Each structure stands twice: as structure tokens, then as C-alpha cells.
N, C-alpha and C positions, 0 to 999 in steps of 0.2 A: 430695161436690162435687169435681170435678176441678180441681186447681191444678197448673200446669205451670211448671217452671223452664225458661228459655230463655237460652242463652249466659251462664249464671251469674247471671241475674236471676230472682227468684222473687216471687210475690205475697206481700204483707204485709196480712193481714186482722185487724182488731181483734177480740178475743174477743166483743165485744158487737154485732158486725155479723151480719146474716143473709145467708148465701149459700145459695141453693136447691141441692138435691142435683144438679140437672141443669144448673146454670150452669157456665161454664168460664172460668177466669182463667189467663192466660198471661203470663209475664214480669214486667215492671216495673209491677205494678198495686198500688196502695195503696187499701184500703177502710177508712174511718175508723169510729169508734164510732157505732152506731145506724144505719148505712147498710144498704141491702139491695140484693142482686142476685138477680133472680127467675129462674124456670124457663126454661131454654133460652137465657138471655142469654150473650153471649160478650164478654169484655173481653180484647182481644189487644194486649198491649204488648210486642211483639217488637222493633219498631223505634222505639218511642215510649215515653213515660211516661204512665200514666193514674192520676189521683187522684180518688177518689170521696169527697167530703167528708162530714162528720158529718151523719147523718140523711137523706142523699140516697138516691134509689131509681132503679135501672135495671130496668125492668119486662120481662116475659116476651118472649123472642125478639128483644130488641134487641141490636145490635152496637155496641161502642165501640172505636175504633181511631184511629190518627193517622198522618200521614206520617213520613218519616225524621226522627228527633231532635225530634219534636213533643212538647210537654207539654200533654196533654189534661186539663182540670179540670172536674169536675161539682160545682158549688157546693153548699154546705150546704143541706140541706132542699129540694133541687131534684128534679125528676122528668124522666127520659127514659122516656116512656110505652111502651106495647106496640109491638113490631115496628118500632122506629126504627133508622136507621143514623146514628150520631153520629160523624162524622169531623172535627168542628170542634175549635177550640182551647178554648172555654170556654162553660159555662152558668152564669150567675150565681146567687147565693143565691136560693132560692125560685123559680127559673125553672122553666118547664114546657114541654117539647117534646112536643106531642100525638102520639097514635097514628099510626104509619106515616109520620112525618116523616123527611126526609133532611137532614142538616146536613153540608155539605161542608168541605173543608180550610180551616183557619185562620179559620173563622167564629167570631164572638163574639156571644153572646146575653146581654143585660144582666140584672141582678138583678130578680126579680119580673116578668119578661116571660113571656107565654104565646105560643108559636108554635103555631098551630092545627093540628089533625090533618090529615095528608095534605099538609103544606106541604113546600117544598124551599128550604132556605137555601143560597144560592150561595156558592162559594169566596170567602174574604176579606171577606165581608159582616159588618158590625157593626150589630147591632140594639140600640137603647138600652134602658135599664132601664124597667120598669113600663109596657110597651106591649103591645098585641095586634098580632101580625104573622101574616099568612096568605098563602097562594097559592103559585104556582110560576112565577117565583121569589117568595119570601116578601117582602112589603112591609108596612111599619107602617101600620095602619089607624086606631088611636086609642090614647089613654092608657087604662089599665084601672082607674084609681081609681073605686071605687063600682060596678063592673060584676061580672057573674058570673065573668068571667075573673080578676079579682082574688081572688074567693072561692076559685077553684081553686088559684091559686098559693099562697095562705095555708094552705089546709086539706089539700092533697094530701100534703105531707111528713109531718105528724103522723098522718094517716090510715094511710099506708103504714108508718110506724114501729110503730104499734099492730098492723097486720095482720102485719108481719114477726115480731113477738113471738109472735103467735098461731100462725103457721106453725112457728116454731122449737120451740114447746112442743107442737104438736098434730099434726104430720104423721108418718105412718109408712108404710113400704113395704108394699104388699099383695103377698105372694108368690104367692098363688093366688086366683082368684075363681071363683065358680060358673059353670060352663059349661052351656049348654042342651044337652039331649040330642036 
């Protein structure tokens, strides 16, 4: 896994976190216990600070960054799903940002909220806790209590914690593969 120091700041990764071998962490990044950063993800804290809280997961090909002097926080047991751009300020505990979503500068997403796949959260937007938001720009559609969206916010963190443990124990680089003649 490439970890890069930038201007004297270097990533701090808890020994019980999973960082995929093709993930890249740059600068002032903290990844807490049980968190996971997946294949192709980039956390670039060159001009900002990024904290990935305990049990959170940043999935494949997502980018987390922030503006100058920003403090970007991905809450405990939350998910930034596949191919997202997270340039916001915070994702609350057990929050879920769906595949392909873009979150712009200073946006705040509340705890237990699901932002649906393909959405765009505008700059400086605040989405409250425990709601479903979707669209471009993302708008709150309803509370998620008792819905499938609530199921995803509750189960995705533990599911990815288990999957990260399996990857940490079970992946190996294939140096050569059979080629057809």
C-alpha cells in the first residue's frame, strides 16, 4: 500500500485497519481501528486533514480530499461507496454515500443518513441525520426509519469490517497467470 509523506505530514494507520495494496494515502490522513480503505481509493490530505473513524470504509476507486485547511471526517462505521468523490466536511456515524456520488466542499451528512447512488451533494449543504437524500442536487426525500435504506446504513459497516478481515487474511499477489497460446 503506498503511503506518502507530504511536507512533513504522513498517514497514521491503526494496525487493525485494512488498507488495500492499491489504495493510496497521502499526507495528514488518520485511519482508525477496524476501518478499511479499498482498492484504487485515494485519500489525499496534502492541504487538508482526513480522519476515517473506527469501522468506516472507503470503497474501491473513491477519492477523499478537502479544500485548504479543511478537516474531513468519515464517521464511525460509515461508508463512502464505490467510485465516489468525497470533498465534503463530514459523514456522520453509520452514514452511507452511495456508489458514484459526489459530495462537494464543506457539505455535512448526518448520522445514519443514506445519500443514494449517483447523487450530488452541493457545496455547504447540510443533510440531517437518519434520512434518505437523492438527486442532483441531493434533496431529502424521507426519514429512513423502518426502510431498506435504514437496513443498509446499519449493516454495511459490519459487513465491510468482516470483508476487510477476509481480504487482509486471504489476498495474495499473482505473479504470473496462464496465458493462452
